[in-house]
N, C-alpha and C positions, 0 to 999 in steps of 0.2 A: 503494499500499499505506501503510494507517494505522498510528502508532503501535502500536497495540497487536498487532498481526500482526507487527510487526519486534521487537516485544519476545519474542514466544512463539517467532520464530524464531531469537533469538538465545539464547534458553533452548535450545531442542533443537539447535543446530549440534554443541555439544560432544557431546552424546550421539550425534547421527546419523553423527557420522565417527569414534565407539570403537566401532560397530555396522555389520556389512555386511548389513542386511535390505533387502529390498525395499520403499517405499511403495507402501503397499496404497490405494486410494480406496474406503474403505468405506461412503460415502454413494451411492458408485454401485454397482449391485449389476453384477459384471463376468460375461461368461459367456465364459470361454476354449474354444472349442469343446467345449460339454458337450453329451454325449447324450441325447436323447429316451429315456423309458423308457415300457413298457407299463404302462397305468393303467385295468383294465376294458378297455372299447374303442375305447382310444384312446394317442396314443403323446403322454406328458405331460415336460412341464419346469419345475421351481418356479423363478419370476423373482424372489422377495421375497416378503415381508411387513412394514409398519412401520405404526405409531400415526402419523398428520398429522392437524395441527391444520387446520382450514379457515380458510383466508385468500388474499387475492388473491395473493400470494406463496408459495404452496404450489401442489406440481407434481409430476409424475410425467413424466420426460422420456426419448422412446425416441433413442436415439443409435447408429446404423450395426450397427443389429438385420438378421443378415443369415444365412437358413438354408441349410445345405450338404447335399447330399444324395449316396449315395453314387454311383461310376463305374456301377455296373451300371445304377442308375436313370436317370442321363444319359443313357447311349447307347440305353435303352430311349424317350428322350423322353416320358414319360409328364407329363401335369398334375399337381399337388396341391396342397392347402390349406395352409397355417398359418394358424392364429387367434391372436391374446393377447388374454387376457379380466381385465379390472380389475374387482373387484369390493369393496365392503366387506363387513366381515364380516356384518353382520344382513340383507345381501341373499344369503347363500352359498346361499340353498334358490332363488333366481333363476337357478343355472346347474344343466344337468340335468334330468331328470327319469325318470319308471317307467311302463311300461305294466302295467295292471293288477294294479298294487300289488307289482310285481314289484322287483327291484335296481335302483336308482338310474345310471342311465349319463348320463356328459357329451355324448356323440356323439345326434343324430338315429338312431333306426332305423326301419325301414321301419313297423312299430308305432305307433311315436311320429309319425314323419311324420301317419299317418291318426287317430292323438288328437288330437294338440298343433297342428297343421299347422305343424312346423318341419321346415327343409328338410336331405334327408338327406344325411349326410356333412358336416354341421357342427355348431358345437358350440348346444346348446338353451340359449336365451335368454329369459327371462322379463324384461317390463321392471318397474323396480323402480316400488312406488307410491307414492315420494316425488319420484323422477324419471325419466319414460320414458324418458331418454337413459344411462341405468344398468341395470345393468353395461355398460361399455366392449369393443366388439369391435373389433380392427385387425387387416387380413388381408395376407398374403404368399403369391403364389400363381407355383409352377414353371410355365415355359410353353416345352414344346419341348424341344429339348436344353439348359439350360442347368443349369450346375451349381451353381448357386446363384440364391435369391430373396433380395431385400431389402426389409423393413418400412420404410415412410415414417417418414421421422422427424418424430415430433410430442410435443405438450405438452399433457399432461391437467390443467387446472385442478381442485383438490381444494377444493369448496365446502360439504363437509357434515364434520365432524371423526369421524375412524374408525378403524378397523385395516385399511389398505387391503392386499389380496392382488393377484398378478402371476399368470398362471400361461400359458405357451405350449403351445397344443394342436394335435394333428393327428386329423382322424378317418379319415385314407387308413393302414391298415394296411400296405399295400406300401410306405410312406415309411420302413420300419423302416433303424437306419442313421442317422436324421437328426442332422443336429450343429447348434448355432449360435454366433455370437460375435456380440461387440455389448456395449453395456450401457445400463442406464437410472438414470436419477439421480434421487433422493428428495429432495425439499426440504420443510422445517418455513418456519413465518413467521419464526421466529428464527435460523436456520441449517438445516447440514445432519445435524444429529443427529438418530437415530428417536425419535419421542414418547416412550418408555419412559426414554430416557436423558435427556432433555432437562433433565427434573426433577433429577437427579441432579448434574448441573454446580453449580446453585443449592446443593445441598446439602452440594457438598464446601468449596465458600466458609464455608458456617457451620461446617463440622467443623475448617477450615484456622484459624479466629478461636478457637475452642474451645480446639483443641490447643495453638495461639500464646497464648493467656491462661493455661493451663495450666502450659506451659512458663515462661512468664515468673514465675510465682509459684513453681514448684519451682525454676528457676535461681537465684532471689534468694537462697530459704534455702540451697540447696545451698552457693552461694558465700560467704553468708554464715558457716554452719558447717561448712567446707569440713574442718575438722579432726578433726571428729567423725564423719565419714560412716561409716555400715555399707558393707558388699558388696552388701547388701540394695538400699540405696539407688543405689549405682552402677546397678546393673539396671534400677532403675527409671527413671534417666535415661536408657538407652537406649531404653527402649522410648518414651518420652514423643518422644524424638527420631525414631525410626521412624515413630511415627503421624503425626507433623506431615507427615517427608515425603512419606508414602503419601498423605495427602489433598491438598497441595499437588499432587504429578505427577499423581494423577487427576482435578484441575481442570485441568491442564494439556493433559494429554492430551484432555478432552473439548473444552476451548476451541477447540485447535486444529483439531480436526476440525469442531467447529462452523462456525468461520470459513473453513477451506479444503475442506472436505471431504474433507481427505487424512489419514491416520490412520498414522504412522509405527508398525511393528510393533515397534520396538527401542524408541520410548519405553512402550509397552503392556506387553510383556514384561519391562521394568525394572520400571516401577511393579507388576505383578502379582508378581514377585520381590522386591522390600520390602515388601508387605504379606504374603505368605506366610511371611519372615523374621520380620515382627513377630509376627502369629500366633502361630510357634513360640514365640519368644520370651517371647512375654506367656503361654503357657500354662507354659511351664518355669518362667518367674517363682514363678507362682501354685502350683505344684507343689512349688518349693523353698520357698516361705515356709509353706504347708501342712505338710512337713516338719520345720517348727522350723529350718532353715536359717541361721546367724549369729544365732539366739535361743537355741534349745535344744540346739543342737549345732555344734560348727564347722565341720565338713566332714558331706557326704553320705555319707562311707566308702565301706563296696561297693556302693552303690546309684548314684554316679557316672556310669560307663558305661553302666549300664541306662539312667539319665534322657538320657544325652547319645542313646544308640540309638534311644530312643523318639522324642526332637527330632527327628534327622535324617529319620528315616522320615515324623515327620508333616510334615516341610518339602516332601518328596519329593510325597507325596501331596496338598496344599495345592496344593505348584505345578502338578499335573498337572492338577487340576482347575479352578485358578483362570485357568490358558491355555485349557483349553479351553471355559469361558465367556467367557472376554474378548478372547483374542487372536484377530484375523482375522475379528470377528463383521461381519456384514453386515447384518443384520436387527434386528428387535424378539423374535424368536423363535428364530433358530439358534445363540443361545449356550447352549443347553441341553446340558450335559454327558450323558457316556454312563452308565447304571447303572455299569459296571465302574469310572469314575472317582469316584462318587460314595460308593460304599460303603467305602473304605478309608477315606475320611476321616470320614464318620460313626463308623465303628469307633473308629478312632483316639480321636476325640472323648469318644466312650461310655466309655472306657477309661481316657483321663486324668481324666474327672470323678471315677468309682470310685476311681481311685488318689489322687487328690486328697482325696475325702469321708475315705476311709481313713487317710491321713495325716494330717489336719488331726484327726480322731478322737483317734488317738495323742499327739498333741502336744498336746492340751488334756488328756488323762490325765495325761501328765508334767507339764505345768504346776501340775496340780492337786496332785500330788503331792508337788512342790517347795514349793508355797505361794508361786509368785511372782506377786503380784497384780496388778501394773501389766501383766507379757505375758499373764495369763489374760486380762485385761480387752479388750484389745487383740485377742486371738486368736477369743475371743468375738464382738465385734463384726465380726471379718473374717469369720468361720463364718456369720454370720446374715446377713450383705449377701451372701456367696456362694449360701446358700441360696435367697434372694430371686431371685436374678438367674437362676440355675438355673430354678428354677420357671418365673419368665419366661419363660426362653429353650424349655423346653420346651411352655408355652401356644403360643409363638410357633410352633414347628415344624409344630405341629398345625394351627394357621389356615393357615400357608403350605401345606400339602397339600390341607389345604379349598380353598384359595384357586383353588388349581392343578388339582385336581379337577373342581372344578365349573366352570371356565374354559376348555374345550377350545380357542375359537376367540380367548382372547385379548382379549376385549370389554371388560376390565377391566383393560387395558394403562395406563390414566392413573394409576392406583394402583399397579401393578405395583412401580413403584419403591421404595417403602416395604418388601418384601422383602428389597431389599440392604440399605437404611437402617437399619432395623433392626440387624441385626448389627454394624455401625460404631457405632451409641449403645451399645449394650449393652456392649459392650469399651472405650468410653470413660468410661463410667459406674466400669465395675468399676476402671479404673486411676486414677480420680479417688479411690475408695475408699481404695487401696491408698495412694495420696500422701499421704491425710488422714491415715493411720494410721501412714505410718512418714514423716512428714514431717520433713525436716533441723531438729535442733534441738540446743541445748546439752545437752541430756539424750540425745542419739540413743544414748550408748554405755550408756547405762541398759537399752534393750533388747536390747543386745547379748549373745553367750554368753558366761556366766563363770561357773564352779563355786563361785564365793566369794561370788555375791550371793543373798541370803534376803529373804524378805517383809519383816523390819524393817527390814531397810537399804532397800529401795524405797519404804517407807513414809516413813522420814527422807528418803531425797531429793526425794520427790516435796513433803515439807513446808519442803525448804530451799529446793526449784527449782533445785538445783546440784549440782556435783561435791561428793564428799564426800574428807575427806583420809583418806588409805591407813590410819588408825587404825581407820577405821571397817570396813574390809573385814577386819578381824582378828575381827569379833564374833561372825562365823560360826565354830561350833566345828568343829576338825578331824575329830572323827567323821564329822559329816554330811557334810562335804568332800567325804572319802573313799569315802564310800557312794554321793553324789549321782556323783560322776566313775564309781565301776564300773559305776552303773546308766545309765551314758549308752552305756558301751562294751559291756555287754552288749545294749543296745536298737540298736546300730547294727550287733553280731553278727545277731541275729535279722531285723534288715530286711535 
């Protein structure tokens, strides 16, 4: 065991001891007594689908694949054939056929046997134009009164980069109730990561360094001006730490998976939870900033409970969606979440965006009325940046829908990783903008809520570059101060 593996194991050990999850070999497609299903005129079991890069080290290996029939069929002692077919997505039309332009059939029928010369009761296989040996067919046959039939252990070398699919099929309808045990191991040149996930491991390395650089700059300023830190800046610090942890743990999860072929469910669940919490805190932070918390008003007033409720709901929805998409994933297509998990998350995102822009518009109006030029300038920059990123996000959603709708067989799997990466990049860019606008400085308190600071005082502070004496705060007329305070209270009540 090399030093890299030892490092990974030493990092994972405390986490594994704190959770009692079973280790799942996600690079190995395990079939724990899985049943076959009726599909057309065949019994079918889906064996997996992964993008694999061509190499002498790339393969799909069959280990202990055993077919089990029911006791009734065993007593009858009837022979029966089960076949495994491996094909690349571009060769999908080489499996099956149709007679006289009718419905496509996987298994050879009497009519197809006459037309195409296939063997009745077996899979229709048309040799590929690029390689007559593909698609690959493997067989297992029940004989006599045996309860099980074992498929020969073999290793299929992958010589062409593509999206490979594995199906186990029986054309014998009398084998209903058929089940299968065993596993298949899929390996890429650089490790056990499925092809779509492999680029993400490198991406998380770059993102970890980006967050590390951002945190170094932020914490330097944070510690330097720790006496002038605002509540808003504490929240930004939390988001930076969560983002860094998320990227590092995703890399560790992928690196361990790639090296060992095993993926601890505890680690993946932990990473997903950190990510869901980071997304929740980020959205609540943006909402609070848009409401003017700590800048235009000292508290959220009666909205605090509503904000917390929406945050908790979003966390639960995001956690469930991310678990469905990541935890226990076996191959390149099994991570698609069900519609009823996608909809709540999308609805809450749309609701939060609407709430954020509504609050931001109200905050800008308040700042214009109070003539606080420095704060107004910051909020204008923030609103412009947020608008640009929202437009970019909507455009990307349209692209994502088009991408998935026009690629039903995942033939563009080599670029599919960008769909996931974009959202991490957009979140990082928005965090950088917030850090830039509200970076800790000796004038941080100038951005804080105060009913006694007007435009004139802010301009004086901007010119002098530091805090002013207590006498300057008395420049504000008592009448104006009182009217602003009453206006804040009334605004809180209306919200």
